[in-house]
KEVEX-876392 format. One line per field, with one value per residue: residue number from 1; residue in one letter; chain; x, y, z of N, C-alpha, C in turn. Coordinates in nm, 2 decimals, always signed. Each point is the difference from the previous one (the first is absolute). Layout:
resi: NUM|...
resn: a|...
chain: A|...
n_u: X|...
n_v: Y|...
n_w: Z|...
ca_u: X|...
ca_v: Y|...
ca_w: Z|...
c_u: X|...
c_v: Y|...
c_w: Z|...
END
This chain:
resi: 1|2|3|4|5|6|7|8|9|10|11|12|13|14|15|16|17|18|19|20|21|22|23|24|25|26|27|28|29|30|31|32|33|34|35|36|37|38|39|40|41|42|43|44|45|46|47|48|49|50|51|52|53|54|55|56|57|58|59|60|61|62|63|64|65|66|67|68|69|70|71|72|73|74|75|76|77|78|79|80|81|82|83|84|85|86|87|88|89|90|91|92|93|94|95|96|97|98|99|100|101|102|103|104|105|106|107|108|109|110|111|112|113|114|115|116|117|118|119|120|121|122|123|124|125|126|127|128|129|130|131|132|133|134|135|136|137|138|139|140|141|142|143|144|145|146|147|148|149|150|151|152|153|154|155|156|157|158|159|160|161|162|163|164|165|166|167
resn: x|x|x|x|x|x|x|x|x|x|x|x|x|x|x|x|x|x|x|x|x|x|x|x|x|x|x|x|x|x|x|x|x|x|x|x|x|x|x|x|x|x|x|x|x|x|x|x|x|x|x|x|x|x|x|x|x|x|x|x|x|x|x|x|x|x|x|x|x|x|x|x|x|x|x|x|x|x|x|x|x|x|x|x|x|x|x|x|x|x|x|x|x|x|x|x|x|x|x|x|x|x|x|x|x|x|x|x|x|x|x|x|x|x|x|x|x|x|x|x|x|x|x|x|x|x|x|x|x|x|x|x|x|x|x|x|x|x|x|x|x|x|x|x|x|x|x|x|x|x|x|x|x|x|x|x|x|x|x|x|x|x|x|x|x|x|x
chain: A|A|A|A|A|A|A|A|A|A|A|A|A|A|A|A|A|A|A|A|A|A|A|A|A|A|A|A|A|A|A|A|A|A|A|A|A|A|A|A|A|A|A|A|A|A|A|A|A|A|A|A|A|A|A|A|A|A|A|A|A|A|A|A|A|A|A|A|A|A|A|A|A|A|A|A|A|A|A|A|A|A|A|A|A|A|A|A|A|A|A|A|A|A|A|A|A|A|A|A|A|A|A|A|A|A|A|A|A|A|A|A|A|A|A|A|A|A|A|A|A|A|A|A|A|A|A|A|A|A|A|A|A|A|A|A|A|A|A|A|A|A|A|A|A|A|A|A|A|A|A|A|A|A|A|A|A|A|A|A|A|A|A|A|A|A|A
n_u: +8.03|+0.09|-0.09|+0.08|-0.05|+0.03|-0.02|-0.07|+0.01|+0.11|+0.02|+0.09|+0.07|+0.08|-0.02|-0.14|+0.05|+0.02|-0.04|-0.04|+0.07|+0.10|-0.11|+0.02|-0.06|-0.07|-0.07|+0.10|+0.04|-0.11|+0.00|+0.13|-0.05|-0.11|+0.09|-0.09|+0.01|+0.01|-0.12|+0.04|-0.05|-0.04|-0.01|-0.03|+0.05|+0.01|+0.06|-0.06|+0.16|-0.02|+0.03|+0.09|+0.06|-0.11|-0.08|-0.01|-0.06|-0.04|-0.06|+0.01|-0.10|+0.11|-0.05|+0.00|-0.06|+0.04|-0.11|+0.05|+0.08|-0.10|-0.08|+0.11|+0.00|-0.10|+0.06|+0.09|+0.01|-0.04|-0.07|-0.09|+0.00|-0.03|-0.06|-0.02|+0.02|-0.02|-0.06|+0.09|-0.06|+0.01|+0.13|+0.03|-0.08|+0.05|+0.13|-0.09|-0.01|-0.09|+0.04|+0.05|+0.12|+0.03|-0.05|+0.08|+0.15|+0.00|-0.05|+0.12|+0.11|-0.03|+0.03|+0.10|-0.10|+0.03|-0.01|-0.12|-0.05|+0.08|-0.08|-0.12|+0.05|+0.06|+0.11|+0.03|-0.01|+0.03|+0.06|-0.03|-0.07|+0.01|-0.07|+0.09|+0.09|-0.11|+0.00|+0.11|+0.00|-0.14|+0.10|+0.11|-0.05|-0.08|+0.13|-0.03|+0.11|+0.09|-0.02|+0.03|+0.02|+0.04|+0.01|+0.09|+0.10|-0.12|-0.02|+0.11|+0.01|-0.13|+0.06|+0.09|-0.11|-0.02|+0.15|+0.01|+0.05|+0.11|-0.03
n_v: +14.81|-0.05|-0.05|+0.05|-0.12|+0.08|-0.16|+0.05|-0.12|+0.06|-0.06|+0.10|-0.09|+0.06|-0.09|+0.02|+0.12|-0.02|-0.17|+0.07|+0.04|-0.06|-0.04|+0.01|+0.08|-0.07|+0.04|+0.00|-0.13|-0.07|+0.06|-0.07|-0.13|+0.06|+0.11|+0.03|-0.11|+0.01|-0.05|+0.05|-0.10|+0.06|-0.10|+0.03|-0.06|+0.14|-0.01|+0.06|+0.00|+0.16|-0.03|+0.07|-0.14|-0.03|-0.07|-0.10|+0.06|-0.15|+0.08|-0.15|+0.05|-0.04|+0.12|+0.02|-0.10|-0.12|-0.08|-0.09|+0.10|+0.10|-0.12|+0.00|+0.12|-0.03|-0.11|+0.09|+0.01|+0.15|-0.08|-0.08|+0.11|+0.08|-0.09|+0.02|+0.13|-0.06|-0.05|-0.05|-0.13|+0.07|+0.04|-0.14|-0.01|+0.12|-0.03|-0.09|+0.07|+0.06|-0.02|-0.03|+0.07|-0.11|-0.06|+0.04|+0.01|-0.07|-0.04|+0.07|-0.05|-0.11|+0.04|+0.03|+0.06|+0.12|-0.10|-0.04|+0.13|+0.04|-0.09|+0.03|+0.14|-0.06|+0.04|+0.02|-0.12|+0.09|-0.13|+0.10|-0.11|-0.09|+0.09|+0.11|-0.10|-0.07|+0.13|-0.01|-0.11|+0.06|+0.14|-0.07|-0.10|+0.11|+0.02|+0.02|-0.09|+0.08|+0.03|-0.11|+0.08|-0.10|+0.09|-0.06|+0.04|-0.05|-0.04|-0.04|-0.06|-0.03|-0.02|-0.03|-0.04|-0.04|-0.05|+0.12|+0.07|+0.01|+0.06
n_w: -5.75|+0.06|+0.01|+0.08|+0.03|+0.10|+0.04|+0.14|+0.05|+0.04|+0.13|-0.05|-0.06|+0.08|+0.04|-0.09|-0.03|+0.13|-0.04|-0.10|+0.08|-0.04|-0.02|-0.13|+0.05|-0.03|+0.10|+0.07|-0.05|+0.03|+0.16|+0.04|-0.06|+0.08|+0.02|+0.06|+0.01|+0.14|+0.01|+0.13|+0.05|+0.13|+0.01|+0.10|+0.13|-0.06|-0.07|+0.05|-0.02|-0.02|-0.12|-0.02|+0.00|+0.10|-0.12|+0.06|+0.11|+0.01|+0.15|+0.01|+0.05|+0.10|+0.04|-0.15|+0.06|-0.10|-0.06|-0.08|+0.00|+0.01|-0.09|-0.07|+0.00|-0.05|-0.10|-0.02|-0.18|+0.07|+0.12|-0.05|-0.06|+0.11|+0.04|-0.16|+0.04|+0.13|-0.14|-0.04|+0.03|+0.08|-0.04|-0.05|+0.09|+0.08|-0.06|+0.01|+0.15|+0.02|+0.11|-0.09|+0.02|-0.08|+0.01|+0.11|-0.06|-0.10|+0.12|+0.04|-0.05|+0.01|+0.16|-0.08|-0.03|+0.08|+0.13|-0.05|-0.04|+0.07|+0.07|-0.06|+0.03|+0.10|-0.06|+0.10|+0.07|+0.11|+0.05|+0.08|-0.02|+0.09|+0.09|-0.09|+0.03|+0.08|+0.03|-0.01|+0.09|+0.06|+0.03|+0.04|+0.08|+0.03|+0.00|+0.16|+0.03|-0.06|+0.09|+0.11|+0.11|+0.05|+0.04|+0.11|-0.09|-0.10|+0.12|+0.03|-0.13|-0.02|+0.12|-0.05|-0.09|+0.11|-0.03|+0.10|-0.09|+0.02|-0.15
ca_u: +0.01|-0.03|-0.10|+0.02|-0.08|+0.04|-0.08|+0.03|-0.11|-0.01|+0.10|+0.12|+0.07|+0.13|+0.08|+0.01|+0.06|+0.15|+0.04|+0.02|+0.05|+0.10|-0.06|-0.06|-0.13|-0.06|-0.05|+0.07|+0.08|-0.11|-0.02|+0.13|+0.03|-0.08|-0.04|-0.11|-0.09|-0.06|-0.13|+0.00|-0.11|-0.02|-0.13|+0.04|-0.07|+0.07|+0.11|-0.08|+0.06|+0.02|+0.10|+0.01|+0.05|-0.12|-0.10|-0.14|+0.04|-0.15|-0.03|-0.12|-0.07|-0.01|-0.14|-0.09|+0.04|-0.11|-0.11|+0.10|+0.09|-0.08|-0.01|+0.12|+0.03|-0.11|-0.01|+0.13|+0.11|+0.15|+0.06|+0.05|+0.10|+0.12|+0.09|+0.04|+0.10|+0.14|+0.06|+0.00|-0.11|-0.12|+0.03|-0.01|-0.10|-0.03|+0.04|-0.13|-0.13|-0.05|+0.07|+0.13|+0.00|+0.00|-0.17|-0.09|+0.02|-0.06|-0.12|+0.01|+0.02|-0.16|-0.12|+0.05|+0.00|+0.12|+0.16|-0.03|+0.04|+0.17|+0.07|-0.05|+0.01|+0.17|+0.07|+0.10|-0.03|+0.10|-0.11|+0.10|-0.03|-0.07|-0.15|-0.06|+0.03|-0.09|-0.03|+0.08|-0.01|-0.11|-0.01|+0.07|-0.02|-0.13|+0.03|+0.01|+0.13|+0.11|+0.12|-0.03|+0.12|+0.01|+0.13|-0.02|+0.09|-0.09|-0.08|+0.11|+0.01|-0.11|+0.03|+0.12|-0.05|-0.09|+0.05|+0.04|+0.13|+0.08|+0.02
ca_v: +0.06|-0.14|+0.00|-0.09|+0.02|-0.09|-0.02|-0.02|-0.06|-0.03|+0.07|-0.04|-0.08|+0.07|-0.12|-0.07|+0.07|-0.03|-0.10|+0.04|+0.15|-0.01|-0.02|+0.14|+0.00|+0.00|+0.15|+0.10|-0.02|+0.07|+0.14|+0.09|-0.03|+0.05|+0.12|+0.11|-0.07|-0.08|+0.05|-0.07|+0.00|-0.11|-0.05|-0.06|-0.01|+0.10|+0.07|+0.14|+0.13|+0.04|-0.01|+0.07|-0.06|-0.06|+0.09|-0.07|-0.10|-0.04|-0.07|-0.05|+0.01|-0.13|-0.03|-0.06|-0.10|-0.04|-0.05|-0.09|+0.05|+0.01|-0.13|-0.07|+0.07|+0.00|-0.12|-0.01|-0.05|+0.07|-0.04|-0.14|+0.03|+0.02|-0.13|-0.10|+0.07|-0.04|-0.16|-0.03|-0.04|+0.08|+0.12|-0.05|-0.01|+0.11|+0.07|-0.04|+0.03|+0.10|+0.11|+0.00|+0.17|+0.02|-0.04|+0.14|+0.11|-0.03|+0.04|+0.14|+0.05|-0.02|+0.13|+0.14|+0.02|+0.06|-0.10|-0.10|+0.08|+0.02|-0.13|-0.05|+0.07|+0.00|-0.04|-0.05|+0.03|-0.05|-0.01|+0.06|-0.10|-0.17|+0.02|+0.03|-0.11|-0.05|+0.12|+0.03|-0.15|-0.01|+0.09|-0.05|-0.11|+0.04|+0.07|+0.16|+0.10|-0.10|-0.04|+0.03|-0.07|+0.03|+0.10|+0.05|+0.13|+0.15|+0.06|+0.09|+0.13|+0.07|+0.07|+0.12|+0.13|+0.08|+0.08|+0.12|+0.02|+0.06|+0.09
ca_w: +0.17|+0.08|+0.15|+0.14|+0.13|+0.11|+0.08|+0.12|+0.04|+0.17|+0.07|-0.02|+0.09|-0.04|+0.02|-0.13|-0.09|+0.06|-0.04|-0.12|-0.01|-0.11|-0.11|-0.05|-0.01|-0.11|+0.00|-0.02|-0.13|-0.08|-0.02|-0.08|-0.11|-0.06|+0.07|-0.05|-0.10|+0.08|+0.11|+0.09|+0.08|+0.09|+0.09|+0.16|+0.07|+0.09|-0.09|-0.02|-0.01|-0.12|-0.04|-0.13|-0.09|-0.02|-0.08|+0.05|+0.11|+0.02|+0.11|+0.01|+0.12|+0.08|+0.07|-0.08|-0.01|-0.08|+0.07|+0.02|+0.13|+0.10|+0.06|+0.06|+0.17|+0.11|+0.07|+0.08|-0.07|+0.01|+0.07|-0.08|-0.11|+0.06|+0.04|-0.08|-0.07|+0.10|-0.02|-0.14|-0.04|+0.02|-0.10|-0.16|+0.03|-0.02|-0.11|-0.09|+0.03|-0.07|+0.07|-0.08|-0.02|-0.13|-0.02|+0.07|-0.09|-0.11|+0.00|+0.01|-0.15|-0.09|+0.05|-0.05|-0.19|-0.06|-0.02|-0.10|-0.11|+0.02|-0.03|-0.13|-0.10|+0.02|-0.09|+0.09|+0.12|+0.11|+0.15|+0.13|+0.12|-0.03|-0.04|-0.15|-0.11|-0.06|-0.05|-0.12|-0.09|-0.05|-0.14|-0.12|-0.04|-0.10|-0.12|+0.00|-0.02|-0.09|+0.09|+0.11|+0.06|+0.17|+0.04|+0.13|+0.02|-0.03|+0.09|+0.06|-0.10|+0.04|+0.17|+0.00|-0.08|+0.11|+0.09|-0.05|-0.05|+0.13|-0.04
c_u: -0.04|-0.07|+0.06|-0.07|+0.08|-0.09|+0.09|-0.11|+0.02|+0.11|+0.18|+0.06|+0.17|+0.10|-0.02|+0.08|+0.14|+0.08|+0.03|+0.04|+0.10|-0.08|-0.11|-0.19|-0.09|-0.07|+0.10|+0.08|-0.11|-0.02|+0.11|+0.01|-0.14|-0.02|-0.09|-0.09|-0.09|-0.11|+0.00|-0.12|+0.00|-0.12|+0.04|-0.13|+0.06|+0.08|-0.05|+0.07|-0.01|+0.16|+0.05|+0.01|-0.14|-0.08|-0.12|+0.03|-0.15|+0.08|-0.11|-0.06|-0.02|-0.13|-0.13|+0.00|-0.09|-0.08|+0.10|+0.07|-0.08|-0.04|+0.08|+0.05|-0.12|+0.00|+0.13|+0.09|+0.14|+0.08|+0.09|+0.13|+0.11|+0.05|+0.03|+0.12|+0.14|+0.08|+0.02|-0.10|-0.14|+0.00|-0.05|-0.18|-0.07|-0.02|-0.09|-0.12|-0.05|+0.06|+0.13|+0.04|-0.02|-0.16|-0.07|+0.01|-0.08|-0.17|-0.05|-0.02|-0.16|-0.12|+0.04|-0.01|+0.14|+0.15|-0.04|+0.03|+0.11|+0.08|-0.01|+0.09|+0.17|+0.08|+0.09|-0.06|+0.10|-0.06|+0.16|+0.01|-0.06|-0.15|-0.04|+0.03|-0.12|-0.10|+0.05|+0.02|-0.14|+0.00|+0.06|-0.09|-0.16|+0.06|+0.00|+0.11|+0.09|+0.14|-0.04|+0.14|+0.02|+0.12|-0.05|+0.06|-0.07|-0.06|+0.10|+0.02|-0.13|+0.01|+0.09|-0.06|-0.09|+0.10|+0.05|+0.14|+0.08|+0.04|-0.06
c_v: -0.14|+0.02|-0.11|+0.01|-0.08|+0.00|-0.01|-0.06|-0.02|+0.10|-0.02|-0.10|+0.01|-0.13|-0.08|+0.07|+0.03|-0.04|+0.03|+0.15|+0.02|+0.00|+0.17|-0.04|-0.03|+0.12|+0.12|+0.00|+0.05|+0.15|+0.08|-0.06|+0.08|+0.13|+0.09|-0.12|-0.11|+0.07|-0.10|+0.01|-0.11|-0.02|-0.06|+0.01|+0.10|+0.07|+0.15|+0.11|+0.04|-0.03|+0.05|-0.10|-0.09|+0.08|-0.02|-0.07|-0.03|-0.07|-0.05|-0.03|-0.14|+0.00|-0.05|-0.15|-0.09|-0.10|-0.11|+0.00|+0.00|-0.11|-0.09|+0.06|-0.03|-0.15|-0.04|-0.07|+0.05|-0.05|-0.14|+0.05|+0.05|-0.11|-0.11|+0.06|-0.02|-0.14|+0.02|-0.04|+0.08|+0.13|-0.04|-0.03|+0.14|+0.05|-0.08|+0.05|+0.15|+0.11|+0.02|+0.11|+0.05|+0.00|+0.13|+0.11|-0.03|+0.03|+0.14|+0.08|-0.03|+0.09|+0.12|+0.02|+0.06|-0.07|-0.11|+0.04|+0.03|-0.16|-0.06|+0.08|-0.01|-0.09|-0.12|+0.00|-0.05|-0.03|+0.01|-0.08|-0.11|+0.05|+0.00|-0.08|-0.03|+0.07|+0.01|-0.13|+0.01|+0.09|-0.07|-0.12|+0.04|+0.10|+0.17|+0.08|-0.12|-0.04|+0.02|-0.03|+0.03|+0.09|+0.05|+0.11|+0.13|+0.04|+0.11|+0.12|+0.08|+0.07|+0.11|+0.10|+0.09|+0.10|+0.14|+0.00|+0.09|+0.12|+0.13
c_w: +0.06|+0.15|+0.08|+0.14|+0.12|+0.11|+0.13|+0.07|+0.18|+0.04|-0.05|+0.10|-0.03|-0.02|-0.14|-0.08|+0.05|-0.08|-0.13|-0.01|-0.11|-0.13|-0.02|+0.00|-0.15|-0.06|-0.04|-0.12|-0.13|-0.05|-0.06|-0.14|-0.13|+0.04|-0.09|-0.09|+0.10|+0.06|+0.09|+0.11|+0.11|+0.07|+0.12|+0.09|+0.13|-0.05|-0.02|-0.04|-0.13|-0.06|-0.14|-0.11|-0.04|-0.06|+0.09|+0.14|+0.07|+0.12|+0.05|+0.15|+0.06|+0.07|-0.05|+0.01|-0.04|+0.11|+0.03|+0.12|+0.12|+0.06|+0.06|+0.11|+0.12|+0.01|+0.09|-0.05|+0.01|+0.12|-0.03|-0.10|+0.08|+0.10|-0.06|-0.06|+0.08|-0.03|-0.16|-0.08|+0.00|-0.07|-0.11|+0.01|-0.02|-0.17|-0.11|+0.05|-0.02|+0.10|-0.04|-0.03|-0.16|-0.03|+0.06|-0.06|-0.09|+0.02|+0.03|-0.14|-0.07|+0.01|+0.01|-0.14|-0.04|-0.01|-0.08|-0.13|-0.02|-0.03|-0.14|-0.11|+0.01|-0.12|+0.10|+0.16|+0.09|+0.13|+0.07|+0.14|-0.02|+0.00|-0.11|-0.09|-0.07|-0.12|-0.12|-0.10|-0.07|-0.13|-0.10|-0.08|-0.08|-0.11|+0.00|-0.01|-0.08|+0.12|+0.14|+0.08|+0.17|+0.04|+0.14|+0.03|-0.07|+0.11|+0.07|-0.10|+0.02|+0.09|-0.08|-0.11|+0.10|+0.10|-0.05|-0.05|+0.11|-0.05|+0.08
END
C-alpha cells in the first residue's frame, strides 16, 4: 500500500492550473496506475470535506496562530508584507521573510501533531499549491518521503472528489 499525502497550503488559484490544463495531474495518474493500492490523505488549511477517496483528512485550524505569527502581526509586519508585495523586488524580499506563505504553512504543520505524523509516514508528498511546496521539499530533504511533487492540477482533482454524482 502506497501512502500519498496531498498538501493544500492556501487558497486555490484557478489561473495556475489553467496553463497546464492539457497535462495530466500527477495525482490523477498515480491514482489510475495504482487502483486500490493507494492510501490518500489530505492536509490543508480548510479542505474539510469528507471525501470517499481520502482515507485521512486533516484540516488545520487557522485560528491557532504561533507565537511568531502573533508577534509579527503585533509589530505591523503584515502591513509591510502587503506593501512589499506590490512590486517585484518586494515580492523577492517577502519570499525570504517569515511571512512567506510556505513558511507560514510549515509553521502550521509543525504545530499540528496529526499533520506532522502524516507527513513523516507518507511515501509520496504532493504539493497542490505554492504555499505547500516548502513543506513537501522539507519532507523530501529530511527523507520522510521517497518522492515529492508539485502538482497544481491536484487541487482541482481534489475538489472534483467532493462533487456529488449526477445519478
